[in-house]
VMD Tcl script that builds the backbone (N, CA, C; Angstrom):
set m [mol new atoms 201]
animate dup $m
set s [atomselect $m all]
$s set {name element resname resid chain x y z} {
  {N N MET 1 A 75.895 84.103 104.297}
  {CA C MET 1 A 76.566 85.359 104.522}
  {C C MET 1 A 77.971 85.339 103.888}
  {N N MET 2 A 78.687 84.220 104.052}
  {CA C MET 2 A 80.022 84.138 103.457}
  {C C MET 2 A 79.954 84.206 101.931}
  {N N ALA 3 A 78.947 83.568 101.348}
  {CA C ALA 3 A 78.798 83.610 99.893}
  {C C ALA 3 A 78.574 85.041 99.423}
  {N N GLU 4 A 77.804 85.813 100.192}
  {CA C GLU 4 A 77.557 87.204 99.832}
  {C C GLU 4 A 78.836 88.030 99.915}
  {N N VAL 5 A 79.606 87.831 100.968}
  {CA C VAL 5 A 80.871 88.572 101.122}
  {C C VAL 5 A 81.842 88.205 100.000}
  {N N LEU 6 A 81.975 86.910 99.712}
  {CA C LEU 6 A 82.877 86.494 98.637}
  {C C LEU 6 A 82.412 87.032 97.285}
  {N N GLY 7 A 81.100 87.073 97.070}
  {CA C GLY 7 A 80.564 87.634 95.835}
  {C C GLY 7 A 80.878 89.113 95.698}
  {N N LEU 8 A 80.749 89.859 96.789}
  {CA C LEU 8 A 81.068 91.293 96.760}
  {C C LEU 8 A 82.550 91.517 96.503}
  {N N LEU 9 A 83.393 90.707 97.127}
  {CA C LEU 9 A 84.838 90.825 96.876}
  {C C LEU 9 A 85.150 90.554 95.413}
  {N N ARG 10 A 84.503 89.533 94.846}
  {CA C ARG 10 A 84.704 89.186 93.429}
  {C C ARG 10 A 84.270 90.347 92.534}
  {N N GLN 11 A 83.099 90.934 92.819}
  {CA C GLN 11 A 82.593 92.061 92.026}
  {C C GLN 11 A 83.543 93.252 92.073}
  {N N ARG 12 A 84.201 93.426 93.191}
  {CA C ARG 12 A 85.117 94.568 93.358}
  {C C ARG 12 A 86.519 94.279 92.851}
  {N N GLY 13 A 86.700 93.105 92.244}
  {CA C GLY 13 A 87.977 92.787 91.598}
  {C C GLY 13 A 89.020 92.130 92.478}
  {N N SER 14 A 88.645 91.703 93.668}
  {CA C SER 14 A 89.615 91.033 94.537}
  {C C SER 14 A 89.983 89.676 93.934}
  {N N PRO 15 A 91.274 89.357 93.876}
  {CA C PRO 15 A 91.671 88.074 93.314}
  {C C PRO 15 A 91.410 86.904 94.269}
  {N N GLY 16 A 91.234 87.196 95.563}
  {CA C GLY 16 A 91.013 86.112 96.505}
  {C C GLY 16 A 90.808 86.615 97.917}
  {N N ALA 17 A 90.625 85.661 98.814}
  {CA C ALA 17 A 90.429 85.971 100.227}
  {C C ALA 17 A 91.193 84.932 101.044}
  {N N HIS 18 A 91.610 85.330 102.233}
  {CA C HIS 18 A 92.251 84.371 103.129}
  {C C HIS 18 A 91.776 84.619 104.551}
  {N N LEU 19 A 91.933 83.611 105.397}
  {CA C LEU 19 A 91.521 83.714 106.792}
  {C C LEU 19 A 92.322 82.727 107.618}
  {N N GLY 20 A 92.299 82.935 108.913}
  {CA C GLY 20 A 92.976 82.038 109.839}
  {C C GLY 20 A 91.972 81.356 110.747}
  {N N VAL 21 A 92.215 80.071 111.020}
  {CA C VAL 21 A 91.351 79.273 111.882}
  {C C VAL 21 A 92.233 78.568 112.911}
  {N N SER 22 A 91.808 78.592 114.159}
  {CA C SER 22 A 92.513 77.884 115.216}
  {C C SER 22 A 92.598 76.398 114.878}
  {N N LEU 23 A 93.751 75.793 115.085}
  {CA C LEU 23 A 93.914 74.372 114.750}
  {C C LEU 23 A 92.900 73.462 115.435}
  {N N PRO 24 A 92.574 73.686 116.705}
  {CA C PRO 24 A 91.585 72.805 117.332}
  {C C PRO 24 A 90.153 72.979 116.798}
  {N N ASN 25 A 89.890 74.028 116.032}
  {CA C ASN 25 A 88.541 74.298 115.552}
  {C C ASN 25 A 88.271 73.536 114.249}
  {N N ILE 26 A 88.179 72.230 114.374}
  {CA C ILE 26 A 87.980 71.340 113.223}
  {C C ILE 26 A 86.661 71.630 112.494}
  {N N PRO 27 A 85.554 71.885 113.211}
  {CA C PRO 27 A 84.308 72.196 112.493}
  {C C PRO 27 A 84.420 73.437 111.593}
  {N N ALA 28 A 85.093 74.474 112.064}
  {CA C ALA 28 A 85.252 75.681 111.244}
  {C C ALA 28 A 86.125 75.384 110.029}
  {N N GLN 29 A 87.164 74.588 110.207}
  {CA C GLN 29 A 88.014 74.231 109.073}
  {C C GLN 29 A 87.194 73.514 108.000}
  {N N GLY 30 A 86.344 72.588 108.416}
  {CA C GLY 30 A 85.484 71.883 107.472}
  {C C GLY 30 A 84.506 72.812 106.779}
  {N N PHE 31 A 83.947 73.749 107.532}
  {CA C PHE 31 A 83.011 74.730 106.973}
  {C C PHE 31 A 83.677 75.537 105.867}
  {N N TYR 32 A 84.861 76.073 106.137}
  {CA C TYR 32 A 85.537 76.899 105.136}
  {C C TYR 32 A 86.011 76.082 103.939}
  {N N ARG 33 A 86.403 74.844 104.161}
  {CA C ARG 33 A 86.796 73.985 103.032}
  {C C ARG 33 A 85.603 73.718 102.119}
  {N N LYS 34 A 84.419 73.544 102.706}
  {CA C LYS 34 A 83.213 73.338 101.887}
  {C C LYS 34 A 82.894 74.573 101.052}
  {N N LEU 35 A 83.318 75.746 101.507}
  {CA C LEU 35 A 83.113 76.981 100.752}
  {C C LEU 35 A 84.178 77.176 99.670}
  {N N GLY 36 A 85.160 76.276 99.609}
  {CA C GLY 36 A 86.184 76.364 98.577}
  {C C GLY 36 A 87.538 76.856 99.052}
  {N N PHE 37 A 87.683 77.127 100.336}
  {CA C PHE 37 A 88.975 77.556 100.871}
  {C C PHE 37 A 89.922 76.363 100.919}
  {N N GLN 38 A 91.190 76.613 100.602}
  {CA C GLN 38 A 92.220 75.586 100.604}
  {C C GLN 38 A 93.317 75.977 101.593}
  {N N PRO 39 A 93.939 74.991 102.249}
  {CA C PRO 39 A 95.018 75.297 103.195}
  {C C PRO 39 A 96.186 75.993 102.505}
  {N N LEU 40 A 96.706 77.021 103.175}
  {CA C LEU 40 A 97.874 77.738 102.669}
  {C C LEU 40 A 99.108 77.415 103.512}
  {N N ILE 41 A 98.982 77.610 104.836}
  {CA C ILE 41 A 100.106 77.374 105.732}
  {C C ILE 41 A 99.588 77.171 107.150}
  {N N GLN 42 A 100.294 76.368 107.889}
  {CA C GLN 42 A 99.991 76.164 109.303}
  {C C GLN 42 A 101.089 76.831 110.111}
  {N N VAL 43 A 100.691 77.570 111.141}
  {CA C VAL 43 A 101.640 78.239 112.021}
  {C C VAL 43 A 101.420 77.692 113.427}
  {N N GLY 44 A 102.462 77.180 114.029}
  {CA C GLY 44 A 102.355 76.647 115.382}
  {C C GLY 44 A 101.701 75.278 115.402}
  {N N GLU 45 A 101.454 74.817 116.633}
  {CA C GLU 45 A 100.865 73.496 116.830}
  {C C GLU 45 A 99.879 73.533 117.984}
  {N N GLY 46 A 99.029 72.531 118.039}
  {CA C GLY 46 A 98.116 72.377 119.161}
  {C C GLY 46 A 97.153 73.537 119.319}
  {N N VAL 47 A 96.794 73.828 120.574}
  {CA C VAL 47 A 95.789 74.855 120.847}
  {C C VAL 47 A 96.255 76.256 120.469}
  {N N ASP 48 A 97.560 76.453 120.362}
  {CA C ASP 48 A 98.090 77.770 119.993}
  {C C ASP 48 A 98.313 77.913 118.496}
  {N N GLY 49 A 98.065 76.851 117.730}
  {CA C GLY 49 A 98.323 76.879 116.302}
  {C C GLY 49 A 97.193 77.493 115.496}
  {N N CYS 50 A 97.547 77.871 114.269}
  {CA C CYS 50 A 96.573 78.492 113.369}
  {C C CYS 50 A 96.785 77.928 111.961}
  {N N LEU 51 A 95.688 77.634 111.300}
  {CA C LEU 51 A 95.724 77.200 109.906}
  {C C LEU 51 A 95.179 78.337 109.058}
  {N N TYR 52 A 95.978 78.784 108.086}
  {CA C TYR 52 A 95.525 79.829 107.173}
  {C C TYR 52 A 95.003 79.161 105.907}
  {N N LEU 53 A 93.828 79.615 105.478}
  {CA C LEU 53 A 93.158 79.084 104.294}
  {C C LEU 53 A 92.955 80.200 103.285}
  {N N GLY 54 A 92.992 79.862 102.004}
  {CA C GLY 54 A 92.782 80.848 100.955}
  {C C GLY 54 A 91.746 80.379 99.945}
  {N N HIS 55 A 91.127 81.340 99.298}
  {CA C HIS 55 A 90.097 81.049 98.288}
  {C C HIS 55 A 90.331 81.976 97.104}
  {N N ARG 56 A 90.628 81.411 95.947}
  {CA C ARG 56 A 90.815 82.202 94.728}
  {C C ARG 56 A 89.442 82.590 94.207}
  {N N LEU 57 A 89.218 83.878 93.997}
  {CA C LEU 57 A 87.910 84.371 93.559}
  {C C LEU 57 A 87.816 84.544 92.058}
  {N N ASN 58 A 88.916 84.824 91.408}
  {CA C ASN 58 A 88.920 85.039 89.959}
  {C C ASN 58 A 89.762 83.957 89.303}
  {N N ASP 59 A 89.248 83.370 88.240}
  {CA C ASP 59 A 89.980 82.354 87.495}
  {C C ASP 59 A 91.065 83.040 86.676}
  {N N LEU 60 A 92.315 82.880 87.109}
  {CA C LEU 60 A 93.425 83.570 86.441}
  {C C LEU 60 A 93.649 83.058 85.019}
  {N N THR 61 A 93.357 81.793 84.755}
  {CA C THR 61 A 93.567 81.272 83.403}
  {C C THR 61 A 92.567 81.889 82.433}
  {N N ALA 62 A 91.324 82.075 82.852}
  {CA C ALA 62 A 90.318 82.694 81.984}
  {C C ALA 62 A 90.657 84.152 81.762}
  {N N ALA 63 A 91.108 84.821 82.792}
  {CA C ALA 63 A 91.440 86.239 82.677}
  {C C ALA 63 A 92.605 86.459 81.722}
  {N N SER 64 A 93.608 85.578 81.776}
  {CA C SER 64 A 94.776 85.762 80.906}
  {C C SER 64 A 94.441 85.417 79.446}
  {N N SER 65 A 93.483 84.511 79.210}
  {CA C SER 65 A 93.144 84.150 77.836}
  {C C SER 65 A 92.254 85.212 77.174}
  {N N GLU 66 A 91.654 86.093 77.982}
  {CA C GLU 66 A 90.793 87.143 77.428}
  {C C GLU 66 A 91.582 88.350 76.966}
  {N N LYS 67 A 92.869 88.406 77.305}
  {CA C LYS 67 A 93.688 89.582 76.935}
  {C C LYS 67 A 94.097 89.555 75.495}
}
mol reanalyze $m
mol bondsrecalc $m
mol representation Tube
mol addrep $m
């Protein structure tokens, strides 16, 4: 399902996607990292903390070389 959503975002020209995951939710963090999401910033600590992850959908270097 996530691959389909990311594919639709890519088709519609979105440069990327981001999401937040609770710090204690280690399995979800691993799941999103396997999909290509990379850590952006951590806010807070412990059970109240959140890790924001981002995924670049369009290769900016390829896009700039095509101009």
